[in-house]
C-alpha positions, 0 to 999 in steps of 0.5 A: 457423501460427507462434505468434510473430513475432521480427521484429515483436518486434525492430521494436517494441523497436528503434523504442522505443530509436531513437525514444523518442516511440514508448515511451509508446504501446508501453507502453500497448499491450503487456506483457512477457509478450506477447513470446515471446523471453525477452531481449525480455521483459527489454528491454521490462520495462526500458523500461517501468520507465523510464516508471514511474520518471517519465522524460520523452520528453526524458530518454529521448532523452538517456540511453544505454540501454546504460549504463542496462542496465549500471547495472541489471545487465541488459545481459547478460540482454538479450543484450549488445552483439550482441543490442541492436545487432541489435534496433536494426537493425529500428527502424521509421520511422513511427508507423503501422508501429510500431502495426502491429508492436505489434498483431502481437506482441499477436495472437501472444501472444493466440494462444499464450494461447488455445492454453494455455486450450484445453490447460487445458480439455482437461485439466480435462475429464478431471479435472472432468466437472461441466459447470457447473464447466467452463463457469465456468472457461472463462468466466473464462479467455475473459473474461480474454483478451478484456480483453487485445485492443488497442483504440483508446484515444484518440479524436479530439475531433471524433468526441465533440463531436456526441454530447455536444452531442446529449446536452446538447440532450436534457437542456436540453429535458427541463428536469429536475433529475435527469439520471441514474437517480433514487434516489427521494430528493429531497435526494440526487437534487438533489445528485447529479442521479441515478446516471449511466451507468458511475459506480461509487458506493461506499455505506459504513457501519458495521454497524447503520447500514442500508446494505443497507436503503438499497440495497434502498430505492433498488432498490425506488424504481428498479424498482417506481416507475420500472420500471427493471431492477436486478441485485442481487448479495447476498453476505451475505443469501439471496434470501428475506431480500432479498425479505422486506425488500422486502415489509416496506418496501412493505407497512409491516408490521414485519420482526419481525412477519413473522419471528414470524408473529404477523400480523393479517388486515389485515397479511396482506392488505398483505403479499399486495398488496405481494407482487403489486406487487413480483412485477412489478418487474424486480429480479433477485437473485443470492445466490451467496456469494463471487462473483467479478467475472468471474462477476458480469460474465458474469451482468450481460452476459447479463441486459443482453442478454436483459432490459436492465439499468439498475443493478447493486447489490453487497452487499457489496464485502469479501465478493467474491473477486478474480480472481487471488491477491494478496499481501494482502487490501488489494490484493485489495479494491483489484483488486475495486474497479477491476474493478467500475468497469471493469464499470460502464463496460463495461455503461454502467450505474451500479453501487452497491457497498456497503462495510463500514467499519472500527472506526476510525470508533468510536475518534474523538469525531466518529463521522461517517465520512470518506474515510480510513475507506474506504481499505484501509490505515492511516496514519502520523504526520507525523514518519515519515521517507520516503526519496527514492530519487533523492537519498537525502534523508529527509523527514517524510511531512507535508512530502510532501503533494501531491508525487510522487517515487520512493521505496524499496519491496519488490518481488515478489522481496523486493528493495528497489527504486525505485518511484513514489509517486503520492500523499501525503495527510493522513488526518485525526486518528486514535488511533495506536500506538507500535511498536518492534523488537528492532533499535531501529527505531520507528514510530507508526501507526494501528491498521489500518496493515499490516506485513509478517509472513512469512504476509503483511500484518497490521494493527498491532492484530493484531500482538503482542510477539514477532511478526517483521516485515520491515525492510530489511537493506540499501539499494542507493541510487546517489546522486552528490551533490557538494555536500559537500567531503571536508574538510567531511565530516571537520570535521563528523564531529569537531565533531558528535562532540566539538565545541562549536558553541553560540551566544555561545560560542567554537567548540572541539573536545575529544579525548584523541587528538592525531591527531584534534586535528591532523586537525581543525586541518588541515582547518579551516585548509585550508577557511577559513584558521582558525589553530587553537589547541591547549590541553592539559588533563590527558589531554585536548586542546582545539582552539579555532577562532577567527575567521580574519578581523577581527571586524566587525558582522554578520560570521559565523564560517565554521563557523557559516555551514557549519552554517546552510548545512546546516541543522544546529542548534547545540545541546548533546550530547543534541540533536545531529543528523547533517546531513540533507545527509549522506544525499544524499552518495555512499557514499564520503563517507558512509563517510568521515564514519562513519570520523571520527565513530567516532573521537570517541565510538565504540568498537572493542575486544577482550576475552577474544577477543571484538570489540566495536564500538559508538557512544555518544551522549546524543542519541537522534536522532543514534543513529537517524540513524547506524543508518540511515546504516550501513544505507545502507552495508549494515551492520546494527546494534542500538540499546541504551539505558543509564539511570543515576539522575540522568543522561540516558539513553545510546544505544549503536549496536552492530554485533554480527554477525561479518559486519557487524563485518568489513564495518565494519572493512574498508570503513569503519574508524576514524580515529586511534589507536582504529583501530590495533586494527583489523588484530587485530580482523579477524584474530580475526573471520576465525578465528571461525566465522560463526553463520548463526542471527543472521539467520534467517527465522522458524520459520513458514517450515517450515509456510508454504513449506517443507512446500508445496515438499516436498509438491510434490516428494512427499518426506518430512521425513526425505528432505528432511533427508538431501538438505540434509545435516541430521540428521532431528529430527522436530517439533523442526525446526519450533521454530526459524527457518531461516538463509539458508544452510540455506534455499538448501540446501532450495531446491536440494533442492526448487526453489521460487521463494519459497524462493530469494527468501526466502533472498536477500531484502533483508529482515531479520526483526525481532522486535517488542518493544513496542506501546504505545497513544498519543493521537490525532495528525494522520496521513498516507499514501502510494500506491505503485500498483505494489507497494503498500508503501514504506519508512518509518522503516527499516520496510517498511509497506503503502501506502494503496489508493484506491477507484476510485469516482466517488461515495462516500457514507456512512450516519451515524445519530447516534442509534446512538452515543448512549444518549439522542439528542436529539429532532431526531436520532431517526429521522434518517439522514445520507447524506454525499456525501464524494466526487463527481467531477462534483458537490458534496459535502455531506449529505442528511438522510433519515428512517429507519423502523426497524420496516420498515428503510426510508428515506424523504424527511423531508417524506414521513415527516412527512406519513405520521406525521400520517396514521398518527396520524389512523388511530390515533384512529378505529381499531377494536378489534384483531382476533385475530392470524393466526398463520403456523405455517410462516413462509415469510419467513426474516428474519435481520437480519445487519446486526447482525453486525460483519465488519471487514476 
């Protein structure tokens, strides 16, 4: 039996190229790994990326696949002209044939994976004779394979209508408010209509709010009162603790009394009655710590087939383990959330997942939780600049709300590439912190926003000065904007550097370099017919640029019109900015701009055999824009600040590394007399040995990755040193970072993909020099689903991960945060419905009985309170308490602990 069908693979790919209308179905049904031939995998991945980047069917019809492959350096990897032509020959002429070919490719891939699973099991039998471990492992792998089978994902509406009409008629005949599974709480059920099949309900709160107690109250109401089957997965408490809480809720005997064992005889009777009542309830408890979604799925399916199943409760989400390894805990929790939604849909039952909220709630004056508290990422201030990967334009994140576009992000191989942003949204008002790196990059973010260290994603409030985080070391943007003429670029560079373009003042340009004066005079005349007038003053020249036409009312100077067209503010030196339109130009025009800008306040000098290259300005924003512009051109720079008393601070952008200096001098240079020193500077730099330690991977790489690779190849540190032609130096090795060049040598000695990716990455590891707490600001975030990160302010940051919930509920008890709560707040719990796909949002108020950790309807609680008072009046003198010596009810109020993920 053949485990692959190359002809079917060619038919799928050829059809997608010839008839792009087939592409979307192909991407829906298949994955790159389903193809046997490597060239076919690469070609399918390329086509899938086009869809991910937002290409429409019309655009796919218009593009040349060959040209796109060449542009992305993939043409040779897919076999070049010969292979591409051969694939196209197998294109199919009908949709049905195409789907059939897709099924063949998928089936063959599944057969290969089944054989791989069989081989794995055979190996495991020899390594692990424990059958329970083997069964668990087999279940994971088989369930994983079952998820990959092709199913008909689109159903004609005519097949759905009868089923829906029947359901509506049934609901109408019942004439009941609650159409789903009732929670037992009147006000909550009125808002939700009960819990509905296949819904994922997230119930979130801070510790001590009683989320476990509320979930158990719901389980009690549904199982004991309604007789429905509930599966309760407890990752935090033991099954004994869960049952103890249920008995306390049912019997009305306080938990602390059950725990102490000091009980009156009548309380013992109540406990025994409750135990008998609860014993008959169809509640099934699993207290496996760190359970995975696959284990939970297997147990739930088994329970459903044997006993039936009406509700699943998971306590709580952050304690679960994901199926596969992810790059961050944020991604793992997101994967778990999606998997829980899939489980609810597969078993067609509601699933309530408890979730722990971060401390961010308590940093606000209003302690009520909100949706942004549930996301597994932090937030950025509204002025944070985001790059449009198609145009190069940089836009504040607050102006992108509600938009979708392509941006730059870090791929799995540590290269900066284009990825799709699916959502930009406000996240409320939060306390923010200011972070600054050694190179001068700055950003403001909330405490829980993750940044990338070598060890993985780390929240801002867990970072410290001296840590190294990932920032881009280069961008590969292909922008072909032609809105600026070369003469305009030259004119703008000089006027922004040394020009005066202020309202109600004559426009003029000042320079000590006559070459600069002449070039500005020439381009102004070519562009607008301006006859410039040169006035010499000491060692300086002033070039006045008067109106080129007769001045009339309402007529504007052509340079003023240029500034207005490009939205450039006419301000003094310390407020000057580069035109944002410049970032939408191609590399050639950007290099031309920098070349002429450097001729104004730039420096290229040689002193004692050292080359110095920097640009100075009193405008902070201009320097930061220039740093970004150089980064776009593949040149790293560093910002320094000089302050003198009674003067504005001066910002300097330094290019210090030999390789970056050479790149600047050879590819950009400097116009005018200042540029005449460039040949000598290049000669000096060419004769100087490059110091690779200027751009290093942090020292943690030794213990995090090199050691792992070394151990895999079973060699010692001494042997590794010999293989990379380095003297063995014992533990001193771990005290220093690793240059890219050395890491490549290590990779050749102990090949490991992560070592190669780190050595060739688009990352500069930049040291944090400042973290400062600021006040509260409006904050925003984005979602980049494919890689879960993006570039902001030239720093790589994590993106927000949305919960895949149909309903999101929060528990808020105002009295928890107040020393002296108002009487109307005592014993009150607010169940806040913050999200509901098919219903209203709002707040339901319940009573919280602390002694029994029980939630009740407010009206029931009031009646019960009156009854208890009446009982108190006629109650006989208390009997001696009955002491339980060996308490079987092990209660541990673990809600008091604070697990903050």
